[in-house]
N, C-alpha and C positions, 0 to 999 in steps of 0.2 A: 378427556376434554382438555385442550391445550389452552393455558391461560396467557392472555396477551395484554401488555400494557402499551398505551399509545403516548408518544412524547411528540407533541405537535402544538404549535401556538395559534393555528388558524381554526377557529371553532367550526366553520362550515365543513372544513376537510374532516375534522374529528367526527362530526355528526354522521358524515357519509360512510366513513370507515366503520364506525360502530354499527350502524344499520346494516352493512354488508356482512360484518362478522356475525351479528345476531341472526341473520338469515341463513348462515352457513352452518353445517354440521361440524362438530369437532373443536370449535373454538368458543372461548368466553372472554369478555373484556374485563379485566381486573380494575383498571382505572386509566384515566387520561390526564396528562399534565402539560402545561404550556411552558413551565419554567424548569430548566435543568436542575436548579437548586432543590426544588421539591422532589423531583424524580429521583435524584441521588439519595435523598433521605428515606424515600419509601419503597421504591421498586425492588431493590435487592432483598427486601425482607418480607414482601407481601405475598409470596407464592408465584409471582410472575415467572414464566418459562421463556417466553419470547417478547422482545421489545421491538415495536415498530417505531423508528426513530427518525425524526427530521434533524437535519444538521443545523438549521438556523432557528434559534429558539428565543423566546422573550427572556429577559434577565441577562446576567453576566456569564453564566455557564452555558456554553454552546454545545452542540450535539456530541462532537467527538470527545470533548473533555468529560461530558456527562457519561458517555459510554466507558471511558477509561475508569472513572471513579466507581461506576456500578459494577464493572467487571472485577475490579479489585475487591469489592465487598462481596460479590457473588459470582465466581467464575463459571458457574453453570448457566448463566444467562446467554441467550442467543439474540443476536441483533440483526434486524432487517432494516436498512436505511431506506427511507421514502422521502425523496427531497427534490428540489429544483436544481441543486448544484450538480453540474456535470463536468466541472474543471478537474484536471489531473491531480491537483494538490489535494483537494478534499476527498476525491475518489480514493487515492492510494493511502492517504492518511487513515481513512475509515476502514479500509481493508487491513492495513498494517496493524491497527490497534484493536482489531477484533470483530468487525462487521462480517456476518456470514452471507450477506447479499446486499445488493445496491440496486434499487429501482428508482426510476424518475417519475415525478409527478406529472410530467408532460405526457407519460403514456396512459394517465387515467387511472381511476380508483379501482376499476374492475380487476386489474391484474394483481391487486394486493392479495386476495384470498388464495389464488393459484400459487403466488410467490411464497406465502406462508406454508402452504401445504408442501411445496418443494423443499423448503427450508427444513421443515420437520422430518421429511424423508431422507435428509442428509445431503440435499443439494445446495447449490450456491446460486440463488436466483439473481439474475441481472437483466436490466434492460438491454435490448439488442446493441444500442450504441455504446453502453458501458462495457459489455462483453468484448465487443470489437476493440475497444480502447485497451482493455486489459491484455488481450491476446497480442495486440501490436506491440505492447510494451516489452514482451518477452523476445520479439523479433528484432527489436532495436538494439544495437550495440550500446553498452555502457559508456559513460564518459571516458573511463580509463581505456576501454577498448578503442575508442576513437582517437585517443592521444597515441596509443601504441601503433595505430595504423599510419601515423605520420612518419614513423621510423622506416628507413630503407631496409632492404634485406640484409645488407652488411651490418647495419646499426643494430638490428634485432639479434644477429649472430654474436656480435660483441656483448651485447647485454645479457644474452642467454649464457655465454661463457663466464661473464662476470658473476651471474647469479649462482653458478656452480662453484664459485670460490676461486676462480683463476685470477692471477694478477695480470697486469697489462702485458708484461713481457711473455707470460705463458699464453695469453690470448693471441699475441703476435705470432708465437711459434706454432700454435695450433692452426691459425688461419694462413700461415705462410706469408705474412705481410711485415712491414717494418713497425717498430714500436711507435714511431711518430704517427703512423697511420691509425693505429688503435687509439692513441691519445686524441687524434682529430676526430674519430668516430665518437669517442666519449664526450668530448666537448659539445659536439652537435647534439648527442642524446640529451646532455643536461639542459640545453637550450630548448629543445623541442618539449621536454617533459617538465620544464620550469622547475628544476631541482638544482641543488648546489653541489651535490656529491654522489658518488657511486652507490652508497647505501640507500639514499632516497630513491635513486633510479631503479635499483633492484627491488625495493618494496613495492613500487608501482608495477614492475614487470611481474613479480610473483603473485600480485593481487589481481592481476588483469582477468 
């Protein structure tokens, strides 16, 4: 029997979830909490295995902060976020700080049990909209990649050689261009990358 705690400040939603869990095999409800402060004091120590967590709670401690504190006290807890928030900031913060799944209230209560089962089986349950957002984030270039794409082919070559430790005159010899040409490329690179020297430029290049 998997023990579930519910952290949710809307009583009507709690009642529906509890009813669904009680009518499902394999789960039991340990407790429900409207305040993050209470959950942080109790949930890590009461035998809970899975936490169904809303991100917007009554009180000062909100969902993500509560999750961080509970995980610090009990790293074995698993968290399934069940919330109305579908913005990127809350989504990726929740996943970054330990959520194993992220489902939206807009999709209804009925999906909670199947999502809990998926999580227990080792999956990462997500609403379709959320899953699409997560996948698209991997396809989008990072900010550094976007910055690097502003450089011309020659500027990339200059920066690549600089990152290998070559001095300007050595870069000029390698590329078969004048030293002043290399310096001009470097100046353009600094402007595009918004840096003041070659060390900062190389750090961005190596971290891209």
